[in-house]
VOTI-523040 format. One record per residue (C-alpha): residue in one letter; y, x, z. Coordinates in steps of 0.25 Angstrom, whole numbers, padded with zeros to 4 digits, always signed. Layout:
AYXZ...
***
This chain:
M-0007-0080-0033N-0013-0073-0044Y-0021-0061-0040K-0019-0053-0054T-0003-0054-0052L-0004-0048-0038P+0000-0034-0035I-0011-0024-0031Y-0008-0026-0015G-0008-0041-0018K-0022-0040-0024L-0027-0032-0013I-0022-0042-0003Y-0028-0053-0011I-0041-0047-0011T-0041-0044+0004V-0037-0058+0007V-0048-0064-0002V-0059-0055+0005F-0053-0059+0019L-0053-0074+0016L-0068-0073+0011T-0073-0066+0023Q-0066-0076+0032L-0073-0087+0023W-0086-0080+0025K-0084-0079+0041L-0080-0094+0041I-0093-0098+0033G-0101-0090+0043V-0095-0097+0055L-0097-0111+0049F-0112-0108+0046V-0114-0100+0059W-0117-0087+0054S-0109-0073+0054G-0097-0074+0044N-0094-0059+0046G-0105-0054+0037W-0094-0050+0027V-0090-0039+0037H-0104-0032+0034W-0101-0031+0020L-0086-0029+0018A-0081-0022+0031L-0082-0007+0032P-0092-0003+0043S-0090+0009+0052N-0105+0013+0052L-0107+0023+0041N-0121+0018+0038D-0116+0004+0036F-0105+0009+0027L-0115+0016+0018F-0122+0003+0015R-0108-0004+0013P-0099+0006+0006W-0091-0005-0001T-0085-0009+0013L-0076+0004+0012L-0068-0005+0002T-0071-0019+0006Y-0067-0018+0021M-0052-0016+0017F-0052-0030+0010C-0058-0037+0023H-0051-0040+0036A-0053-0045+0050D-0055-0060+0053L-0043-0068+0056S-0050-0071+0070Q-0050-0056+0072D-0037-0050+0066P-0028-0061+0059F-0018-0050+0056H-0028-0040+0049I-0027-0045+0035I-0013-0051+0036F-0006-0037+0040N-0014-0029+0030M-0011-0038+0019L+0003-0038+0023W+0004-0023+0024L-0003-0022+0010W+0007-0031+0003W+0019-0025+0009F+0015-0010+0008G+0008-0012-0005Q+0021-0016-0012F+0027-0003-0006F+0016+0006-0011L+0017-0001-0026Q+0031+0004-0026N+0027+0018-0029H+0013+0016-0033T+0005+0008-0043S-0005-0004-0040R-0016+0005-0044Q-0012+0015-0034L-0010+0005-0022L-0024-0001-0025S-0031+0013-0025F-0023+0017-0012Y-0027+0004-0005L-0041+0005-0008T-0042+0020-0006S-0035+0020+0007G-0044+0008+0012I-0056+0016+0009F-0051+0029+0015A-0048+0021+0028G-0062+0015+0028L-0068+0029+0026F-0059+0034+0038F-0065+0022+0046L-0079+0026+0043L-0076+0041+0045C-0070+0039+0059Y-0081+0029+0064N-0092+0038+0060I-0087+0051+0064F-0080+0049+0078P-0089+0046+0090Y-0078+0037+0095F-0083+0026+0084Q-0098+0029+0087F-0101+0015+0093D-0090+0007+0084R-0096+0012+0071L-0109+0005+0074F-0103-0009+0071S-0088-0007+0067Y-0082-0011+0054V-0068-0011+0048V-0061-0021+0038G-0047-0022+0033A-0036-0015+0024S-0029-0008+0035G-0033+0006+0032A-0028+0004+0018I-0015-0003+0023C-0012+0008+0032A-0013+0018+0021L-0004+0010+0012I+0007+0009+0023V+0006+0024+0026A+0006+0027+0011V+0019+0018+0008G+0026+0023+0021M+0024+0038+0015N+0027+0035+0001Q+0040+0026+0004A+0043+0032+0017Q+0059+0032+0016R+0059+0018+0009V+0067+0008+0017I+0063-0007+0017G+0068-0019+0023L+0059-0027+0034N+0063-0041+0035L+0061-0045+0050F+0068-0059+0048V+0079-0055+0058R+0084-0044+0049V+0079-0033+0039V+0075-0020+0044W+0075-0008+0035V+0065+0002+0038K+0059+0015+0030M+0045+0013+0025K+0039+0024+0033W+0043+0017+0046L+0038+0004+0041A+0025+0010+0037L+0024+0017+0051A+0027+0004+0058V+0016-0004+0050L+0006+0007+0052G+0009+0007+0067L+0008-0008+0067T-0005-0008+0060V-0012+0003+0069L-0007-0002+0082T-0011-0017+0080G-0025-0012+0077F-0027-0003+0088N-0033-0013+0097G-0047-0007+0099S-0054-0017+0091N-0050-0012+0077T-0053+0002+0079G-0060+0003+0064G-0047-0003+0059Q-0038+0007+0066V-0047+0018+0060C-0045+0013+0046H-0030+0012+0048I-0030+0026+0052G-0037+0030+0040G-0028+0022+0031I-0016+0029+0037L-0022+0042+0035F-0024+0038+0020G-0010+0033+0019L-0005+0046+0024W-0014+0055+0015Y-0010+0046+0002G+0005+0047+0006W+0004+0062+0008M-0003+0065-0005E+0006+0056-0012R+0018+0064-0008R+0011+0076-0014G+0009+0068-0028I-0006+0065-0025D-0012+0051-0026I-0024+0051-0018C-0028+0037-0023A-0028+0042-0038L-0043+0044-0038P-0046+0031-0032M-0037+0024-0041K-0044+0029-0053V-0058+0024-0046I-0051+0010-0044D-0046+0010-0059G-0061+0013-0064I-0067+0003-0056G-0056-0007-0061Q-0059-0003-0075W-0074-0005-0073I-0073-0019-0067N-0063-0023-0079G-0074-0018-0088L-0085-0026-0082R-0076-0038-0083R-0074-0037-0098P-0082-0045-0107K-0090-0037-0117M-0091-0047-0129T-0097-0043-0142A-0094-0050-0155T-0104-0051-0166R-0101-0055-0180G-0113-0057-0190G-0123-0052-0179K-0116-0039-0178G-0109-0035-0165Y-0095-0030-0165G-0093-0025-0151P-0085-0030-0140I-0074-0040-0143G-0060-0036-0140A-0064-0021-0137E-0051-0016-0143K-0043-0027-0136Q-0048-0023-0122R-0045-0008-0125D-0031-0013-0128M-0031-0021-0115D-0036-0009-0107Y-0025+0000-0114N-0014-0010-0111A-0019-0011-0097D-0019+0004-0095R-0005+0005-0101R+0000-0006-0091S-0006+0002-0079Q+0001+0015-0084E+0014+0008-0086E+0013+0002-0072Q+0010+0016-0066I+0022+0022-0073D+0031+0011-0069A+0027+0014-0054I+0029+0029-0056L+0043+0027-0063D+0046+0017-0050K+0042+0028-0041I+0051+0038-0048S+0063+0029-0047R+0060+0028-0032H+0056+0042-0028G+0059+0051-0040Y+0049+0059-0049D+0045+0068-0037G+0040+0056-0030L+0029+0054-0040T+0014+0059-0038A+0008+0069-0048E+0000+0058-0054E+0012+0049-0056K+0019+0061-0063Q+0008+0063-0072M+0006+0048-0075L+0021+0048-0079F+0020+0060-0087D+0008+0055-0095A+0015+0042-0097S+0027+0049-0102K+0019+0057-0112R+0012+0044-0117K+0026+0038-0119K+0030+0050-0127R+0017+0049-0136E+0019+0034-0138S+0033+0036-0143D+0030+0047-0152N+0020+0039-0159
***
């Protein structure tokens, strides 16, 4: 399996599984050498105590890529990744890969902040917040299911139940999955996880409600993610200088690199336009967000200028 050829939801699953295996390996080493193998929890899980979080702010992102041990909950990572695989495909039918990545990370961060807020405001959690932490992508998964259920509510899909195929609307499937996700975790031992579930559901409702009004609330986070990606790519590029007769002539292939960046931007724009056109064929022009309409208008103007030239 080639990581580079995977769709964005496949890459997220790949990263999550790798992190899970590494944490399990670390725990096994701890058992073999008779020392605590749960040290990774301290550095990667999201603590409920606000003071602990301020010293480990990165856990607001890392917690969603970690999951409970197989001995504690073997279905935690399995079902989260299955939901991400299935509903990630549905989400991409009306959105781009960049939008899915932005939505997934933003909803997970929102669910984490909701967890911190609840545990540090409500007296009910005053004892739990001294030692509790949370791991898992359940908050982001719940948000994804709600967003897809609102965006494609009337879509009918077939569920293969082996005995027969059952046809059901997306909104009912989303409600059933959410009910299963929430109820199976409501056992008293996963209160923090349940709080994250609720936070994810609230974010999914907010995203779906705003999207129906033509507003993408993940547009700004997407620009931040793009900026971080460009910065990382800049660090990875070798800066070589050619010299001829003792005189430097600047970086080798600078013009070629600019061409590559230009072509990459064009490909990204074409993918976005293809996704918008596909959305028009499914839901009509009125189904587009304001940002998508502007993007289509700008692409039309660029095409006209190129043809005039």
